C-alpha positions as CSV (number, residue, x, y, z in Angstrom):
1,M,0.0,0.0,0.0
2,L,1.3,3.5,-0.9
3,V,1.0,6.6,1.2
4,S,-1.2,8.2,-1.6
5,E,-3.8,5.5,-1.0
6,I,-4.6,6.3,2.6
7,P,-7.4,8.8,3.0
8,S,-6.4,12.0,4.8
9,W,-9.2,11.8,7.4
10,L,-8.2,8.3,8.3
11,L,-4.5,9.1,8.7
12,T,-5.4,12.1,10.9
13,S,-7.9,10.2,13.0
14,V,-5.5,7.3,13.6
15,A,-2.6,9.6,14.4
16,F,-4.7,11.6,16.9
17,A,-5.9,8.5,18.7
18,F,-2.4,6.9,18.6
19,G,-0.8,10.1,20.0
20,A,-3.4,10.6,22.7
21,A,-3.1,7.0,23.9
22,W,0.7,7.3,24.1
23,G,0.2,10.6,25.8
24,S,-1.5,8.7,28.6
25,F,1.6,6.5,28.9
26,F,3.8,9.6,28.9
27,N,1.9,10.8,31.9
28,V,2.7,7.5,33.7
29,A,6.4,7.9,32.9
30,I,6.4,11.5,34.0
31,Y,5.0,10.6,37.4
32,R,6.8,7.3,38.0
33,W,10.4,7.6,36.6
34,P,11.5,10.4,38.9
35,R,10.2,8.4,41.8
36,G,12.1,5.3,40.8
37,L,8.9,3.4,40.0
38,S,8.2,0.9,37.2
39,V,6.0,2.1,34.4
40,V,4.7,-1.5,33.9
41,T,3.5,-2.5,37.3
42,P,1.3,-1.8,39.2
43,P,-1.5,-0.9,36.8
44,S,-2.8,2.7,36.7
45,H,-4.0,3.7,40.1
46,C,-5.1,6.8,42.0
47,P,-2.0,8.9,43.2
48,A,-3.9,9.9,46.4
49,C,-5.5,6.6,47.7
50,D,-3.9,4.0,45.4
51,A,-7.2,2.6,44.2
52,R,-7.0,1.0,40.8
53,I,-8.4,3.1,37.9
54,P,-10.9,1.2,35.7
55,A,-10.3,1.2,32.0
56,Y,-13.4,3.2,31.1
57,L,-12.2,6.1,33.2
58,N,-8.7,5.9,31.8
59,V,-9.6,7.1,28.3
60,P,-7.2,9.8,27.2
61,I,-8.5,13.4,27.4
62,F,-12.1,12.4,27.8
63,G,-11.5,10.6,31.1
64,Y,-10.3,13.8,32.7
65,L,-13.2,15.8,31.3
66,A,-15.8,13.2,32.4
67,L,-14.3,13.3,36.0
68,R,-14.2,17.1,35.9
69,G,-10.6,17.0,37.1
70,R,-11.1,14.8,40.2
71,T,-10.6,11.2,40.9
72,A,-13.7,9.0,41.0
73,C,-12.5,7.0,44.0
74,C,-11.7,9.6,46.6
75,G,-12.4,12.9,44.9
76,A,-8.8,14.1,45.0
77,P,-7.9,16.8,42.4
78,L,-6.1,15.6,39.3
79,S,-3.3,17.6,37.9
80,P,-4.1,19.5,34.6
81,R,-0.9,18.0,33.3
82,Y,-2.7,14.8,32.5
83,P,-5.0,16.2,29.7
84,V,-2.3,18.7,28.6
85,V,0.3,15.9,27.9
86,E,-2.4,13.8,26.2
87,V,-3.4,16.6,23.9
88,L,0.2,17.4,23.2
89,G,0.8,13.7,22.4
90,A,-2.2,13.7,20.0
91,A,-0.9,16.9,18.4
92,L,2.6,15.5,17.9
93,G,1.0,12.3,16.5
94,V,-0.9,14.3,13.9
95,A,2.0,16.6,13.1
96,I,4.5,13.8,12.6
97,A,2.0,11.8,10.5
98,Q,1.5,14.8,8.2
99,R,5.3,15.5,8.0
100,Y,6.5,12.0,7.4
101,I,3.5,10.1,5.9
102,A,1.1,12.5,4.2
103,A,4.0,14.7,2.8
104,A,6.0,11.7,1.6
105,P,6.3,11.1,-2.2
106,P,3.1,9.4,-3.4
107,E,5.0,6.3,-4.5
108,T,6.4,5.7,-1.0
109,L,5.3,2.5,0.7
110,L,3.0,3.2,3.6
111,L,5.0,0.7,5.8
112,N,8.3,2.5,5.2
113,A,6.8,5.9,5.9
114,S,5.0,4.6,9.0
115,L,8.2,3.2,10.4
116,E,10.0,6.5,9.9
117,A,7.1,8.4,11.5
118,L,7.0,6.0,14.4
119,A,10.7,6.5,15.1
120,Y,10.2,10.3,15.2
121,F,7.1,10.0,17.3
122,V,9.1,8.1,19.9
123,F,11.8,10.8,19.7
124,A,9.2,13.6,20.2
125,G,7.5,11.7,23.0
126,G,10.8,11.4,24.8
127,L,11.3,15.1,24.5
128,L,7.8,15.6,25.9
129,V,8.5,13.4,28.9
130,A,11.9,15.0,29.5
131,T,10.3,18.4,29.4
132,F,7.7,17.8,32.1
133,V,10.0,15.8,34.3
134,D,12.6,18.5,34.1
135,L,10.0,21.2,34.9
136,E,8.9,19.4,37.9
137,W,12.0,17.7,39.2
138,M,14.9,19.6,37.7
139,E,16.3,16.4,36.2
140,I,16.0,14.4,33.0
141,P,15.6,10.7,33.3
142,D,18.2,8.4,31.7
143,E,15.2,6.2,30.8
144,V,14.4,8.8,28.1
145,S,17.8,9.9,26.8
146,L,19.8,6.7,26.7
147,P,17.3,4.4,24.9
148,G,16.3,7.4,22.8
149,A,19.9,7.9,21.6
150,A,20.2,4.2,20.8
151,L,16.9,4.3,18.8
152,G,18.2,7.3,16.9
153,L,21.4,5.5,15.9
154,V,19.7,2.2,15.1
155,S,16.9,3.7,13.1
156,A,19.2,6.1,11.1
157,P,19.4,3.7,8.1
158,L,15.6,3.7,7.9
159,R,15.3,7.4,7.9
160,G,16.1,9.7,5.0
161,A,18.2,12.1,7.1
162,P,20.7,12.7,8.7
163,G,22.3,9.3,7.8
164,V,24.3,6.9,10.0
165,E,27.5,8.9,10.1
166,Q,25.8,12.2,10.8
167,A,23.6,10.6,13.5
168,A,26.7,9.2,15.2
169,L,28.5,12.5,14.9
170,G,25.5,14.4,16.3
171,A,25.1,12.1,19.2
172,G,28.8,12.1,20.2
173,G,29.4,15.7,19.5
174,G,26.3,16.9,21.3
175,F,27.1,14.9,24.4
176,L,30.7,15.9,24.6
177,F,30.1,19.6,23.8
178,I,27.8,20.1,26.9
179,Q,29.7,17.6,29.1
180,M,33.1,19.1,28.5
181,L,32.3,22.8,28.4
182,F,29.2,23.3,30.6
183,V,29.6,20.4,33.1
184,W,33.2,19.6,33.6
185,G,34.8,22.8,32.4
186,Y,32.4,25.2,34.0
187,E,32.6,23.3,37.3
188,R,36.4,23.5,37.3
189,L,36.3,27.3,36.7
190,T,33.4,28.2,39.1
191,G,33.1,25.3,41.5
192,R,29.5,24.5,40.3
193,R,28.0,23.1,37.2
194,G,26.5,25.3,34.5
195,M,24.3,22.4,33.2
196,G,23.4,19.0,34.4
197,E,24.5,15.7,32.9
198,G,20.9,15.1,32.0
199,D,21.2,18.0,29.5
200,S,24.2,16.5,27.8
201,K,22.5,13.1,27.5
202,L,19.4,14.7,26.1
203,L,21.4,16.6,23.5
204,M,23.0,13.2,22.6
205,M,19.5,11.8,21.8
206,I,18.7,14.9,19.8
207,G,21.9,14.6,17.8
208,A,21.3,10.9,17.2
209,F,18.0,11.8,15.5
210,E,18.8,15.2,13.9
211,G,22.6,15.1,13.4
212,P,25.1,17.8,14.3
213,R,23.2,20.6,12.7
214,G,20.0,19.7,14.6
215,A,21.9,19.4,17.9
216,A,23.7,22.7,17.4
217,F,20.4,24.4,16.5
218,A,18.6,22.9,19.5
219,L,21.4,24.1,21.8
220,F,21.5,27.6,20.2
221,A,17.7,28.1,19.9
222,G,17.1,26.5,23.3
223,A,19.7,28.8,25.0
224,A,18.2,31.9,23.3
225,Q,14.6,31.1,24.3
226,G,15.7,30.0,27.8
227,L,17.5,33.3,28.2
228,L,14.4,35.3,27.3
229,V,12.4,33.3,29.9
230,A,15.1,33.8,32.5
231,I,15.2,37.6,31.9
232,Y,11.4,37.7,32.2
233,A,11.6,35.7,35.5
234,L,14.2,38.1,36.9
235,L,12.3,41.2,35.8
236,S,8.9,39.9,37.0
237,G,10.2,38.3,40.2
238,K,8.4,35.1,39.5
239,Q,9.8,31.8,40.6
240,L,10.2,29.4,37.7
241,G,11.1,25.7,37.9
242,P,10.3,23.3,40.7
243,D,10.0,24.0,44.4
244,L,13.1,22.2,45.6
245,D,12.1,22.4,49.2
246,A,8.7,20.7,48.4
247,L,10.5,18.0,46.5
248,E,12.8,17.3,49.4
249,D,9.8,17.0,51.7
250,E,8.1,14.6,49.3
251,A,11.3,12.5,49.0
252,E,11.5,12.3,52.8
253,Q,7.9,11.3,53.1
254,E,8.1,8.6,50.4
255,D,11.6,7.5,51.5
256,E,12.7,7.5,47.9
257,H,15.7,9.0,46.1
258,A,13.6,11.3,44.0
259,L,16.1,14.2,43.8
260,P,19.3,14.3,41.9
261,S,22.4,13.5,43.9
262,E,23.9,16.9,43.1
263,P,22.3,20.4,43.3
264,P,20.8,21.5,40.1
265,P,22.7,24.1,38.1
266,A,21.8,27.8,38.5
267,W,21.3,30.3,35.8
268,L,21.9,34.0,36.3
269,G,23.0,33.9,39.9
270,H,20.4,32.3,42.2
271,L,17.7,31.8,39.5
272,K,17.2,28.1,38.8
273,L,15.7,27.2,35.5
274,P,15.6,23.8,33.8
275,F,17.2,23.8,30.4
276,G,15.8,20.5,29.1
277,P,12.5,22.0,28.0
278,F,14.3,24.6,25.9
279,L,16.5,22.0,24.3
280,A,13.4,20.0,23.5
281,L,11.7,23.0,22.1
282,G,14.6,23.7,19.8
283,A,14.8,20.1,18.7
284,L,11.1,20.1,17.8
285,E,11.5,23.3,15.9
286,Y,14.2,21.7,13.8
287,L,12.3,18.5,13.4
288,F,9.3,20.2,11.8
289,F,11.0,23.1,10.0
290,G,14.5,21.9,9.4
291,E,16.8,24.3,7.6
292,R,14.0,26.9,7.5
293,A,14.2,27.0,11.3
294,I,17.9,27.9,11.1
295,E,17.1,30.7,8.6
296,I,14.4,32.1,10.7
297,W,16.5,32.2,13.9
298,F,19.6,33.6,12.3
299,G,17.4,36.2,10.5
300,F,15.8,37.1,13.9
301,V,19.2,37.4,15.6
302,G,20.6,39.4,12.7
303,S,17.7,41.9,13.0
304,L,18.7,42.6,16.6
305,L,22.3,43.4,15.8
306,P,23.3,47.0,14.9
307,G,22.6,47.6,11.3
308,G,20.5,44.4,11.1
């Protein structure tokens, strides 16, 4: 079957349902991985009273709406993160299906296009999980970055770009660039780390899927967008990132090693801001816009320079 033979409405519907269903799994990973819990067992249960959630209430997006944001067992409030991640998963599913299946040459086999789209969906899903975990815990799980980097390298021959050599170069170069300059080097000069090792591993995954140009763009665009948010936080006096004291209290109550063993890096003095979400944002911009994203960003930066 060729990609030209699948109706557009069917592709969009399947991609939406597929993305939303995996968005539900992403929520499980976001909650459990930082707490050292398995994503396989036990089955879905209420985070407040541990009651098992029946399947008919576990439908992505609609389950939250039907329950009006509260659990059916004990009435505890549910985090709005649940439907947000499921909607984002659905949106990523549709966007990737359009980018790698619907936009593929008409003579492309549907199986080949679907495998490529699936690899990129796993990549985008990993970025989504890393974003929300980093926002809440100021860490990026190795369960995302390491298998993601391996998948990027293994799937490189199946994808049109960047190719096996460029994928390997992007993964190794991305990891070493952050690790040597912003982790080891910065720590030697200042006594503290400018970035965490989770960031270097995440950029390794990005490089494995997008090559050195994609990794460089994610780092540059992520830093630029992160800097804008950091400046806004300083000017507005708003606290961004997780409440580390609250996390310590939760870790003590649950008697689990939920926090990183080292203090998270600080940006602009005392301001703590997770960098993973901005790396992920830059990676997604490059994934969907490619070289056009580079042109837009350099054009924007050029317009800010004197005479630009």
